[in-house]
C-alpha positions in Angstrom: 2.6 63.9 -58.2 5.5 64.0 -55.9 5.4 68.0 -56.0 1.6 67.7 -55.2 1.8 65.4 -52.4 4.4 67.3 -50.6 2.1 70.6 -50.8 -0.5 68.8 -49.8 1.5 67.7 -46.6 2.6 71.6 -46.0 -0.7 72.8 -46.4 -1.9 70.5 -44.0 1.0 71.1 -41.5 0.3 74.8 -41.6 -3.3 74.2 -41.3 -2.3 72.5 -37.8 0.1 74.6 -37.1 -2.1 77.6 -37.3 -4.9 76.0 -35.0 -2.5 75.0 -32.4 -1.7 78.9 -32.2 -5.2 80.1 -31.9 -6.0 79.9 -27.9 -8.7 77.7 -26.5 -11.4 80.1 -24.5 -13.1 79.1 -21.4 -15.7 82.0 -20.3 -16.7 81.6 -16.8 -19.6 83.5 -15.8 -21.3 83.7 -12.5 -24.8 85.2 -11.8 -24.7 88.4 -9.5 -21.1 88.0 -8.9 -20.5 91.6 -6.8 -16.9 93.0 -7.4 -17.0 93.1 -3.5 -17.2 89.7 -3.1 -14.0 88.8 -5.0 -10.5 89.3 -2.6 -8.9 90.8 -5.9 -10.7 93.7 -5.9 -9.9 94.3 -2.5 -13.6 96.0 -1.4 -14.5 95.5 2.1 -15.3 91.6 2.1 -11.5 91.0 0.8 -10.5 89.6 4.3 -12.7 86.9 4.6 -10.7 84.4 1.8 -13.7 84.2 -0.4 -12.4 83.5 -3.7 -8.6 82.2 -3.7 -9.2 80.3 -6.8 -10.3 83.3 -8.9 -7.8 85.9 -6.9 -5.0 83.3 -8.4 -6.4 84.1 -12.0 -6.1 88.0 -11.5 -2.9 87.5 -9.9 -1.5 85.8 -13.0 -3.1 87.4 -15.6 -5.2 91.1 -15.9 -8.3 92.2 -13.6 -10.2 95.1 -15.2 -11.4 97.8 -12.5 -13.9 99.6 -15.2 -15.9 96.9 -16.8 -19.6 97.5 -16.8 -22.9 96.2 -18.0 -25.0 98.2 -20.1 -28.4 96.9 -18.4 -28.0 95.1 -14.9 -30.3 91.9 -15.4 -29.8 89.0 -16.3 -30.9 88.3 -20.2 -30.3 91.8 -21.6 -26.6 91.7 -20.3 -26.1 88.0 -21.6 -27.5 89.1 -24.9 -25.0 91.7 -24.8 -22.3 89.5 -24.4 -23.4 87.0 -27.0 -23.8 89.7 -29.5 -21.9 92.5 -29.0 -24.7 94.8 -29.5 -26.7 97.7 -27.2 -30.6 96.3 -26.4 -32.3 97.9 -28.6 -30.2 96.7 -31.3 -30.4 93.3 -30.5 -33.7 93.4 -29.1 -33.3 92.3 -25.9 -34.6 95.4 -23.5 -36.0 93.1 -20.5 -36.6 89.6 -19.0 -39.8 89.4 -21.0 -37.8 89.2 -24.5 -35.8 86.6 -26.1 -32.6 86.4 -28.4 -33.3 85.5 -31.8 -31.4 82.7 -32.9 -29.5 84.1 -35.9 -28.0 87.0 -33.5 -26.1 84.0 -31.0 -23.3 86.0 -32.8 -20.2 85.1 -30.7 -20.6 81.2 -31.7 -21.3 81.9 -35.1 -18.1 84.0 -35.5 -16.0 81.6 -33.9 -17.0 78.3 -35.6 -16.3 80.2 -38.8 -12.4 80.4 -37.9 -12.2 77.0 -36.9 -13.5 76.7 -32.9 -15.7 74.1 -31.8 -18.2 75.6 -29.8 -20.0 74.7 -26.5 -21.9 76.2 -23.6 -23.2 74.9 -19.9 -25.2 75.8 -17.3 -27.5 79.2 -17.4 -28.4 80.2 -20.7 -31.5 82.5 -19.8 -31.8 83.8 -23.3 -35.1 81.4 -23.8 -34.3 80.7 -27.6 -32.4 77.3 -28.6 -28.6 77.9 -28.4 -28.3 76.4 -31.8 -25.4 77.9 -33.3 -23.2 76.1 -30.7 -22.1 72.7 -31.3 -23.0 71.3 -28.1 -25.1 72.7 -25.5 -26.2 71.5 -21.7 -28.2 74.7 -20.6 -30.7 74.8 -17.1 -34.2 75.7 -18.1 -35.1 79.2 -17.3 -33.2 79.7 -14.0 -32.6 75.9 -13.2 -32.8 74.9 -10.0 -29.9 74.7 -7.4 -30.2 71.1 -6.6 -30.4 68.1 -9.2 -31.0 70.5 -11.8 -32.8 68.9 -15.3 -30.8 70.6 -18.5 -32.0 71.0 -21.9 -29.5 68.7 -24.1 -28.5 69.1 -27.7 -29.4 65.4 -29.3 -32.0 64.5 -26.3 -35.1 65.7 -28.3 -36.9 68.8 -29.6 -36.2 71.8 -27.8 -37.2 72.4 -25.5 -38.5 69.0 -24.7 -35.2 67.7 -24.8 -35.0 67.6 -20.9 -32.3 65.6 -19.0 -31.7 65.1 -15.3 -28.8 65.6 -12.8 -27.9 65.0 -8.8 -26.1 67.1 -7.0 -25.9 70.7 -6.4 -25.4 73.1 -9.7 -22.2 74.4 -9.2 -20.7 71.2 -9.0 -22.9 69.6 -11.6 -22.0 72.1 -14.3 -18.3 72.2 -13.8 -18.5 68.6 -14.2 -20.5 68.8 -17.4 -17.3 71.4 -18.7 -14.8 68.9 -17.4 -16.6 65.6 -18.9 -17.2 67.9 -22.1 -12.9 68.8 -22.3 -12.3 64.4 -21.9 -14.1 63.8 -25.1 -13.8 67.2 -27.1 -12.6 67.4 -30.6 -9.0 67.6 -30.2 -8.4 68.8 -34.1 -10.0 71.9 -33.0 -9.3 74.5 -30.5 -12.4 74.9 -28.3 -14.3 77.6 -26.8 -16.7 76.9 -24.0 -19.3 79.2 -21.8 -19.3 78.1 -18.4 -22.0 79.5 -16.3 -22.6 79.1 -13.2 -26.3 79.7 -11.7 -24.7 80.5 -8.2 -24.8 83.0 -6.8 -28.7 84.0 -8.0 -30.8 84.5 -5.0 -32.5 82.2 -3.0 -28.4 81.4 -2.3 -28.9 77.5 -2.3 -25.4 76.6 -1.3 -24.1 73.2 -0.7 -24.5 71.4 2.7 -20.8 71.1 3.1 -20.6 75.2 3.1 -22.9 75.3 6.3 -20.2 76.4 8.6 -18.5 78.7 6.1 -18.5 82.3 7.9 -20.6 80.8 10.5 -18.9 82.2 13.1 -17.6 85.7 11.4 -19.4 88.9 11.4 -19.7 90.3 8.0 -18.3 93.6 7.4 -21.5 96.2 6.6 -21.8 99.2 4.5 -22.2 102.5 6.6 -25.3 103.6 4.2 -26.9 100.4 5.0 -28.4 102.9 8.2 -27.0 106.5 7.1 -26.9 108.0 3.8 -28.6 111.5 4.1 -27.2 112.8 0.8 -28.0 110.1 -1.2 -30.4 109.9 -3.7 -33.3 112.0 -5.3 -37.2 112.3 -5.4 -36.6 109.5 -8.2 -35.5 107.2 -5.6 -36.5 108.3 -2.2 -39.8 110.6 -3.1 -40.4 113.7 -2.1 -39.6 114.4 1.5 -38.6 110.4 1.7 -42.4 110.1 1.0 -41.4 106.8 -1.2 -38.6 105.2 0.8 -41.1 102.5 1.6 -41.6 102.0 -1.8 -38.7 102.3 -4.0 -35.9 99.5 -3.7 -36.3 96.5 -2.4 -34.3 96.4 0.9 -32.3 94.4 3.6 -33.9 96.3 6.5 -37.6 96.4 7.1 -37.3 99.7 5.4 -39.6 98.8 1.9 -42.9 97.1 2.9 -43.6 94.7 -0.5 -40.2 93.6 -0.6 -37.3 93.3 2.1 -35.0 90.6 3.7 -35.9 91.2 7.6 -39.4 89.6 6.2 -37.8 86.9 4.1 -35.7 85.8 7.4 -37.5 86.8 10.0 -41.3 87.2 9.1 -41.1 91.1 10.6 -40.0 90.3 13.9 -37.3 93.2 14.0 -37.4 96.6 13.4 -35.1 99.3 12.2 -31.1 98.9 12.5 -31.7 95.7 14.0 -33.4 94.5 10.9 -30.8 95.8 8.7 -28.0 94.0 11.0 -29.6 90.7 11.0 -31.2 90.4 7.8 -27.9 91.8 6.3 -25.9 89.2 8.0 -28.3 86.0 7.2 -28.2 87.4 3.6 -24.6 88.0 3.2 -23.8 84.1 4.9 -26.2 82.9 2.4 -24.8 84.7 -1.0 -21.1 84.6 0.0 -21.4 80.2 0.6 -22.9 80.3 -3.1 -19.9 82.3 -4.0 -17.3 79.8 -2.4 -19.0 77.2 -4.3 -18.3 78.6 -7.5 -14.4 79.3 -6.4 -13.9 76.0 -5.8 -15.2 74.3 -8.6 -13.0 77.1 -10.6 -10.1 75.3 -8.5 -11.4 72.2 -9.8 -11.6 73.2 -13.4 -7.8 74.8 -13.4 -6.6 71.4 -11.9 -7.9 69.8 -15.2 -6.4 72.0 -17.4 -3.3 72.0 -16.1 -3.1 68.4 -15.7 -4.1 68.0 -19.3 -1.5 70.6 -20.8 -4.2 72.7 -21.6 -3.4 75.9 -19.3 -1.1 77.7 -21.3 -2.7 77.7 -24.4 -6.5 78.6 -22.6 -7.9 82.0 -22.3 -10.0 81.6 -19.3 -11.9 84.9 -18.5 -14.0 85.3 -15.4 -16.8 87.4 -15.0 -20.5 87.9 -13.9 -23.7 88.9 -15.8 -23.9 91.8 -13.6 -23.1 93.2 -10.2 -25.2 93.2 -7.1 -26.1 95.2 -4.6 -24.8 93.6 -1.1 -26.8 96.1 1.2 -25.0 99.2 0.0 -27.8 101.9 0.5 -30.2 99.3 1.9 -30.7 97.7 -1.5 -30.7 94.4 -2.4 -30.4 92.6 -5.6 -28.9 94.6 -8.8 -30.9 96.8 -11.7 -29.5 100.1 -10.4 -27.1 102.6 -11.8 -25.4 102.4 -8.6 -21.6 100.8 -9.0 -22.0 97.8 -7.1 -24.9 96.8 -9.4 -23.3 98.1 -12.5 -20.1 97.0 -11.9 -19.0 93.4 -13.2 -15.6 91.8 -12.4 -13.4 91.0 -15.6 -10.5 88.9 -14.9 -8.3 87.3 -17.8 -5.6 84.9 -17.9 -3.8 83.8 -20.7 0.1 83.3 -19.9 1.1 83.5 -23.3 -0.2 87.2 -23.8 -0.8 88.7 -20.7 1.7 89.3 -18.1 0.9 88.5 -14.4 -0.8 91.3 -12.2 -1.6 93.7 -14.2 -4.4 96.3 -13.7 -6.6 98.2 -15.9 -8.6 100.9 -15.7 -10.0 101.1 -19.1 -13.5 101.7 -19.8 -15.1 98.6 -21.1 -18.7 97.3 -21.2 -19.9 93.9 -21.9 -20.5 95.2 -25.7 -16.6 94.5 -25.6 -16.4 90.8 -24.6 -17.4 89.3 -27.9 -15.2 91.5 -30.0 -12.4 91.1 -28.0 -12.8 87.2 -27.6 -12.8 86.9 -31.7 -10.1 89.2 -31.9 -8.0 86.6 -29.5 -9.1 83.8 -31.9 -7.6 85.5 -35.0 -10.8 87.0 -36.1 -12.0 90.3 -37.1 -14.7 92.3 -35.2 -17.6 92.1 -37.3 -19.1 95.5 -38.7 -22.9 94.9 -36.9 -21.1 94.5 -33.1 -21.2 98.0 -31.5 -18.6 96.8 -28.9 -14.7 97.0 -29.6 -12.3 94.8 -29.1 -9.7 95.9 -26.0 -7.0 93.0 -27.5 -4.0 96.5 -27.4 -4.8 96.5 -23.9 -3.9 92.8 -23.1 -1.2 93.4 -25.2 -0.2 96.4 -23.3 -0.7 98.6 -26.5 -2.6 101.8 -26.3 -6.4 102.1 -27.8 -7.1 104.2 -30.3 -10.5 106.5 -30.4 -11.9 104.5 -27.1 -15.0 105.8 -25.2 -14.7 108.4 -22.3 -18.3 107.7 -20.8 -20.6 104.0 -20.9 -24.1 104.2 -21.6 -26.6 102.4 -19.4 -30.2 101.8 -19.1 -32.6 100.1 -16.9 -36.1 99.6 -18.6 -38.2 97.2 -16.0 -40.1 99.8 -14.1 -41.1 98.9 -10.9 -41.0 95.2 -11.7 -39.6 92.6 -9.2 -37.3 95.0 -6.8 -39.3 98.0 -7.2 -36.6 100.0 -9.6 -37.5 102.8 -11.5 -36.5 102.8 -14.8 -33.4 105.1 -15.4 -30.6 106.0 -17.6 -27.1 107.5 -17.7 -23.6 107.8 -18.3 -20.7 107.0 -16.4 -16.8 108.3 -17.0 -13.7 107.7 -14.9 -14.7 110.1 -12.4 -18.3 110.7 -12.5 -21.5 109.5 -13.1 -24.9 110.9 -14.3 -28.5 109.3 -14.0 -32.2 109.8 -15.0 -34.9 108.9 -13.7 -37.5 108.8 -16.2 -39.5 106.2 -13.9 -42.1 104.7 -16.3 -42.8 101.2 -18.3 -41.8 101.5 -21.7 -45.0 99.4 -22.6 -48.2 101.0 -23.0 -50.6 99.8 -20.4 -53.1 98.1 -22.7 -50.2 95.4 -22.9 -49.3 95.0 -19.3 -51.8 92.2 -19.4 -50.1 89.9 -21.2 -47.5 89.6 -18.8 -47.3 87.9 -15.6 -45.8 91.0 -13.7 -49.1 93.2 -14.1 -50.8 92.1 -11.1 -47.9 91.1 -9.3 -46.2 94.4 -8.3 -47.8 97.4 -7.0 -47.8 100.3 -9.2 -46.4 99.6 -12.7 -48.4 101.4 -14.5 -47.8 104.4 -12.2 -44.5 106.9 -13.0 -42.3 107.4 -10.3 -40.7 111.1 -9.8 -38.3 112.4 -12.7 -35.0 113.4 -10.9 -31.5 114.0 -12.2 -28.6 112.5 -9.6 -24.6 113.2 -10.1 -21.9 111.7 -8.5 -18.6 112.4 -8.3 -16.8 109.0 -8.0 -13.1 110.2 -7.7 -13.8 111.9 -4.3 -17.1 110.1 -3.7 -16.6 106.5 -4.4 -19.5 105.4 -2.5 -22.0 107.4 -4.0 -23.5 109.0 -0.8 -23.7 112.3 -1.9 -26.1 113.5 -5.5 -24.0 116.7 -6.2 -26.8 117.4 -9.3 -27.7 120.8 -7.9 -24.3 122.1 -6.5 -22.9 124.9 -8.9 -19.4 123.5 -9.0 -20.3 121.0 -11.0 -22.7 122.6 -13.5 -20.0 122.8 -16.3 -19.6 118.6 -15.9 -23.1 117.9 -15.9 -23.7 120.0 -19.1 -20.8 117.7 -20.7 -22.1 114.7 -19.4 -25.8 115.4 -20.9 -24.4 116.2 -24.1 -22.1 113.1 -24.1 -25.5 111.2 -22.9 -27.6 112.6 -25.8 -24.9 111.8 -28.1 -24.2 108.3 -27.1 -28.2 107.5 -27.3 -28.5 108.6 -30.7 -24.8 106.8 -32.0 -25.9 103.5 -29.9 -29.4 103.2 -31.5 -30.7 104.2 -27.7 -33.3 107.0 -28.2 -36.8 106.7 -27.4 -38.1 107.1 -30.8 -40.3 104.1 -30.4 -41.5 105.4 -27.0 -42.8 109.0 -27.5 -44.5 109.0 -24.0 -40.6 108.3 -22.2 -39.4 110.7 -25.0 -41.6 113.5 -23.6 -40.7 113.1 -20.4 -37.4 113.1 -21.3 -37.8 116.4 -23.1 -39.7 117.9 -20.2 -37.0 117.3 -17.7 -33.9 117.9 -19.6 -33.2 121.2 -18.0 -34.1 120.5 -15.0 
């Protein structure tokens, strides 16, 4: 009998020890936070001291310089993060799609290995986050001020609404801290801490009204001048579509521009671009400041409670953001500022300070990496790969050399044509096929059918190619430069292979496949 008691005590001790060895994980994600607006990434805005707390996480951990989304729009990117899968596999192509509850894979896998799981803030996957032990999430986009939340245990989804007071960034961080105070201390925890900010329309907390008020925000040169950028797919023949494609900062786009938002078309040309840009950026960056201050608040709590050393902190955005580059606003594009995601990890037990990685990762890799950090194994159904070896300063085996991208929502919201492509460390190849994937007979079922001019029309079918090593700002489309003929041919082959390997072909969209076939060798 004594022997059996000793065995039971020993097994319990081993179990407790194993739990202590598993790190806690806090996955912090903002909405539309571009790397250019994070000091640690040393972009044009780094001198504004916007993000000291995020910068500290990077300085004390690892910063990934080549992290990308495979679809730069909220719902599909979030679906790829939580499933480890590309859109046609997880079923979420655009903002209209819902993620099946049985595909909330990340919390499912972490619960299997002993984690308590919770999600707070912006969810935006439409179905109830049933596979989390606890949730308190914004309905759809949610509000910046006095946001309502849908809370587990407060009734049937989506009628489980509760009220709050304050700015969303402050409120969401407060919810995370309150949860940590009352958590199940017998288990390691996994928390998804999702800010609404800095999503449009950039409603910042009043305390930031004076932040940057007297500062001239640095402007990208391509806001004003970029004669060799783009193609007929993004500009039209002889620039005939410049007033239509791509929501602008200046008065260029006649359907949607920030000159109209701020000044009701009282300014024109370069003056409209300058004044609208300064307004746009100050509102956006005040929201960013609120995110960073709240991360500092969370970090202070973790340190005070002795949770700092054994907690993995990840900071990212659900995609990037066009901050005036190419006279564009919003995201959606495959251009660097939109496609690139910030990705910073802090975990002192594994990750040495001041590390920088150029490993080519994307949002399907996030879930596999967190699962393996927690002591699990990447499931076979996930298409992404864990980069835990990189965190441990080991080489990755058989890693990708290009990452695939596709934007499906032709023209809707910001007048961005549908396109796909691949990016390697040095080059980028984009094909604008310019057609919505749904048949026109389906359009009437959707809110956007009558709201956006030309959803039913095809835009020009063209290629763009950028030499990122020599042209990091993507100012010169080199697709027709014979110097790059062999490189482009190799990238096309890689693009074709990835579309097959990742289940991202157009076998179910025959009209699009016909466009691809017709223009592949243009």
